[in-house]
N, C-alpha and C positions, 0 to 999 in steps of 0.2 A: 829327823823323826825321833820321837821319844817312845820308849817301851815301858809300860807299867804292868807288872805281873804280881805285885804284892802291895800290901797296905802301907806303902812308904809315904814320905812327906808329901810328895806330889799328888798321890791319890787322895790323901786327907784334905789337901787344898781344894780339890774338885768336890769331894764329898761335903765339905763345909758349905758349899754354895747351895746345897739342897735345903738346909734348915737353919743356917746361921745368917740372919738378916744383916747383922753388924759386919760380917766379913764380906757379904755381897756389896754392901755400901762402901766399905773402906777400899775394896779392890775395884769398885765400879765395874763389876762384871756379874753375870748370872748364867745359869744353865738353861739350855733350850732343848727340849725333847720332842721327837716326832718329825715325820717327813714334811708335813705342810708348814709347821712353824719354822723349821730350819730353812726350808726353801724360800719362804716369804722374807725371812730375815736377810737372806742373801739377795733376793730380788730388789728389796728396798734399800740396799746399800748399807746395812748395819755392819760395823766393824766386828769381825770374828777374831777372837784371841786363840782359840784352839778348836780343833775337830778331833774328837775321840772316837775311834772305831774299833770294831771287834777284830782282834789280831788273829783269830782262828777260823774265820769263815770266809767263804767266797762272797765278796760284796756285790751288790746290785749295780746296774748301770747308773742309777741315781747317785748312790754313795760314791762311786768312782768319779763321777762328774763333779760332785761337791769337793772332793779332795783335790781334784785337778784344777778347779777353777777358783776356789775361794782362798784368798791369802790368809793363812792361819797356821799356827803350830800344829803338826799332825802327831797324834798320840795313839799308838797301838796298845790296846788294853786287853787283858784277859777277860773272857766273857763273863765270868762270875762277878768280877768287879764292875764291869760295864753295866751288868744287870742292875746293880745297886744304884748307879747313877741314872739309869733309864726308868727306874721305878715301875717296871712292867712285870706283871705276873706271868706273861706268856714267854718270858725269856729275854735275853739281852737284845737291845736294839742294834741296828747297824751303826748308827752314829748318834752321838750327843755333842752338842756344840756349847762352847763358852763364848758369850757375846758381850760386847762392851756396852755399858749403860750410856745413854745420851745425857746431856745436861738438862737439869730441871729449869728450863727457861720458858716462861709463858709466851715469849715472842716466837717460839717455834709454832704456835698456833696462829694461823692466818685468818683474819676476819674480812668481811665484805658484806655486800647487800644480802647475800644468801647464807650468812653465817649460821651455823648450828653447832653448839658445843654442849658438852655434858660435864657437870661438876658433881663429884661424889664427896659428900661430907662425912668424914670419919668412917668409911665402910670397914666392917669388922671381918668380912669373909673374903678370902682371896678368890674363891670360886665366883662370888658375886661380882667382884671387880672384873675378872676375865670375861664373864658372860656379858656384862654391860659394855665392855670395850668391843666385844664381838657385835652386839646389837647396834652400837653407835656407828661402827664401820658399815654394817649392812644397810643402815638407813641414812647414810650420807653425812654423818657428823664430821666437822672439821678438826675436832680435837677433844680430848678428855682431860679433865683436871681432877686430881685426887688430893683433897685438902684435909689438913688436920692430922691428928693421931689416928692412923689408918693401917689396915693390913698392907702388906708389901705388894706393890705392883709387880715386882720381879720375883715373887715367890713362885716356885714351879707350878703350884696349883693355879695361880692366876694366869700364868703364861699358857698353860695347857688349856684352861677354860676359854681363853681368847681365840683359840685355834689359829693363831697366826696374825689376827687383827691387831695385836699389840704393835706389830712392825709396820702396819699399813697406815696408822694414824698417829699423830703426836699425842703422847700421854705424858703429862707433866704433873709432878708432885709440888704442892704448895704448903708451907707450914701452917697457914691460917687464912681466915677470910680477908685479912688486911691486904695481903699481896695481890689477891685476886681482885678485890675492890679497886685497888690502884690501877691494875691492868685494864679492867673494864672502863674506868674513867678515862684512861689514855685512849682506848678505842673510840669512845664517844667523842673525845676531843678531836680525833682524826676524822670524824664524820661518819662513824659507824654506830648508830644508836642501838647498842646491844640491850635487849630486854632480859631481865633476870626473872625466870619463871620457876617458882618453887613447886615441887610436887609434894602433896600432902593429902592424906585421906580425908581431912576436914577442910580442904582447900575452898576458896571462895567461888571458883568457877569450874564447871564441868569441862574436862579437857576438850570435848567436841565443840564447846562454845568459845573457847579461847582462840585468839588469832596468833597462830604459831608460824605464820609466814614471814614475820619480821625477823631481823637478826636476833637470835635467841640463845641464851645460855640456860639449859635446864639444870635445876639443882635437885639432887637426889639425896635424901637424908640417910642417916645411920639406920641400920636394920631394926634396931630396938627403940631408939629415942627420937628418930626423925631429924629434922633440921634444927640446928642450934638457934637460939634467939638472935644471935648476930647475923646469921644468914637470913632468917625471916625478916629482919629489919631491912635488909638489902633488897628483898624481892620487890619487883614491880607488880607481880600478881602471883597467886598460888592456884594450882589446878589440881583437880581430883578426878579419879576414874570411878564412875558409878559402877557398883557391883551389887549382885544379888546373891541369894542363897545363904548358907550358913557361914560362909567365910567372913571373917571380920576384917581382913585386909589381904593385900597381895605381897608376896615376896618382893624385895627391893628390885631385884634384877627383872622380875616379871613385870612389875609396874613401869620401870624405866623403858623396857622394850615396848610395852603398849603405847606409852606416850611418844616414843620415838617414831613408832609406826604412824600414829595419828599426825605427827608433825610432817612426816614424809608424804602422807596422803594429802594433807592440806596444800603442801607446796607443789605436788604434782598437779592437783586440781587447779591451782592458780595459774599454771602454765598451760594446762590443757582443759579449759572450761567445758568443752564439748562432752567430756566424760561424765560431767554432772548431769547434762541433759539426757544422756543415755542411761543414767542410773547406775553407772559402774563404780563411782567413787564417792557417793554421797549417802547420807542417812536414808532409810526407808521412810517414805512420806515426809512429814514435817518433824518427826522425832518427838518423843514424849517429853513432858516438862521436866521429868527427873533424869533425863538422859539415858534411858534404858534402850532406846533404839540406836544400837551401835552402828548399824549399816551393813550393806551387802557388798562383797567384793568378789571379783572373778580372778581366777589364778592367772589368766593370760594378761591381765592388767596389773599384776603385782610388780613390785619394784625389782630392778635388775640385780643379779648376783655378781659378785666380784670374782 
């Protein structure tokens, strides 16, 4: 066990993981804050490098169990220093974890007849990355790809926004569209006809009219500039969400979540067609020509929680 009660070199190494992307990447490790994210990281078998705990408080049963069961260096830290690592206004957390990054290998993502993936093209906001990872997990995506010059998946803000879903689904970083295009081509050659569906406010097809029951990789563009020309050229179709009111567009995370929900709705309906006859999972009436009839859903028929 290591004790840290001053701003020594070891503390500074931990502190650097908060805001120094280069050091996170060089060391292949990142900080995890919060009970649920730490618990899910352990449940899904992510390698822990350190568990840092409050040296001056009585720990909860959860914290004691983590320290007993998770192989990692144990670090007893003074509460004022731990509060800095926890970034909580309410005081120091019980635990902060240092977790090892996995390899950025696209083959970590499994494809098949029901494949659903999400690709983020140069996302600028760590919070949006985490929120989309959370939504992708909630609606059954098999993996998430973050491509190009993007905010860091392992930024504490992204990890917190994912509420632990980062650990439940493969999230892979790719330098550009080329690596992903080669991976998609390989999946198609193996018999999985992955469709690339770009999301765009000026898309060719309303999302409700697109067939998203096929193996699909949803492409979500940068918050300001959308998808690059290279990604647009790769798309098999582009979809849009009909909106009304004074809003000119939707936040990237909000739009991605809406399209993920529609994808999950279509897939559930395909496996349970009787729900459409009952009016539980389909549009009201025939739907309007401009797609404003979004549909009526009942809470008891919503998709399961993890």
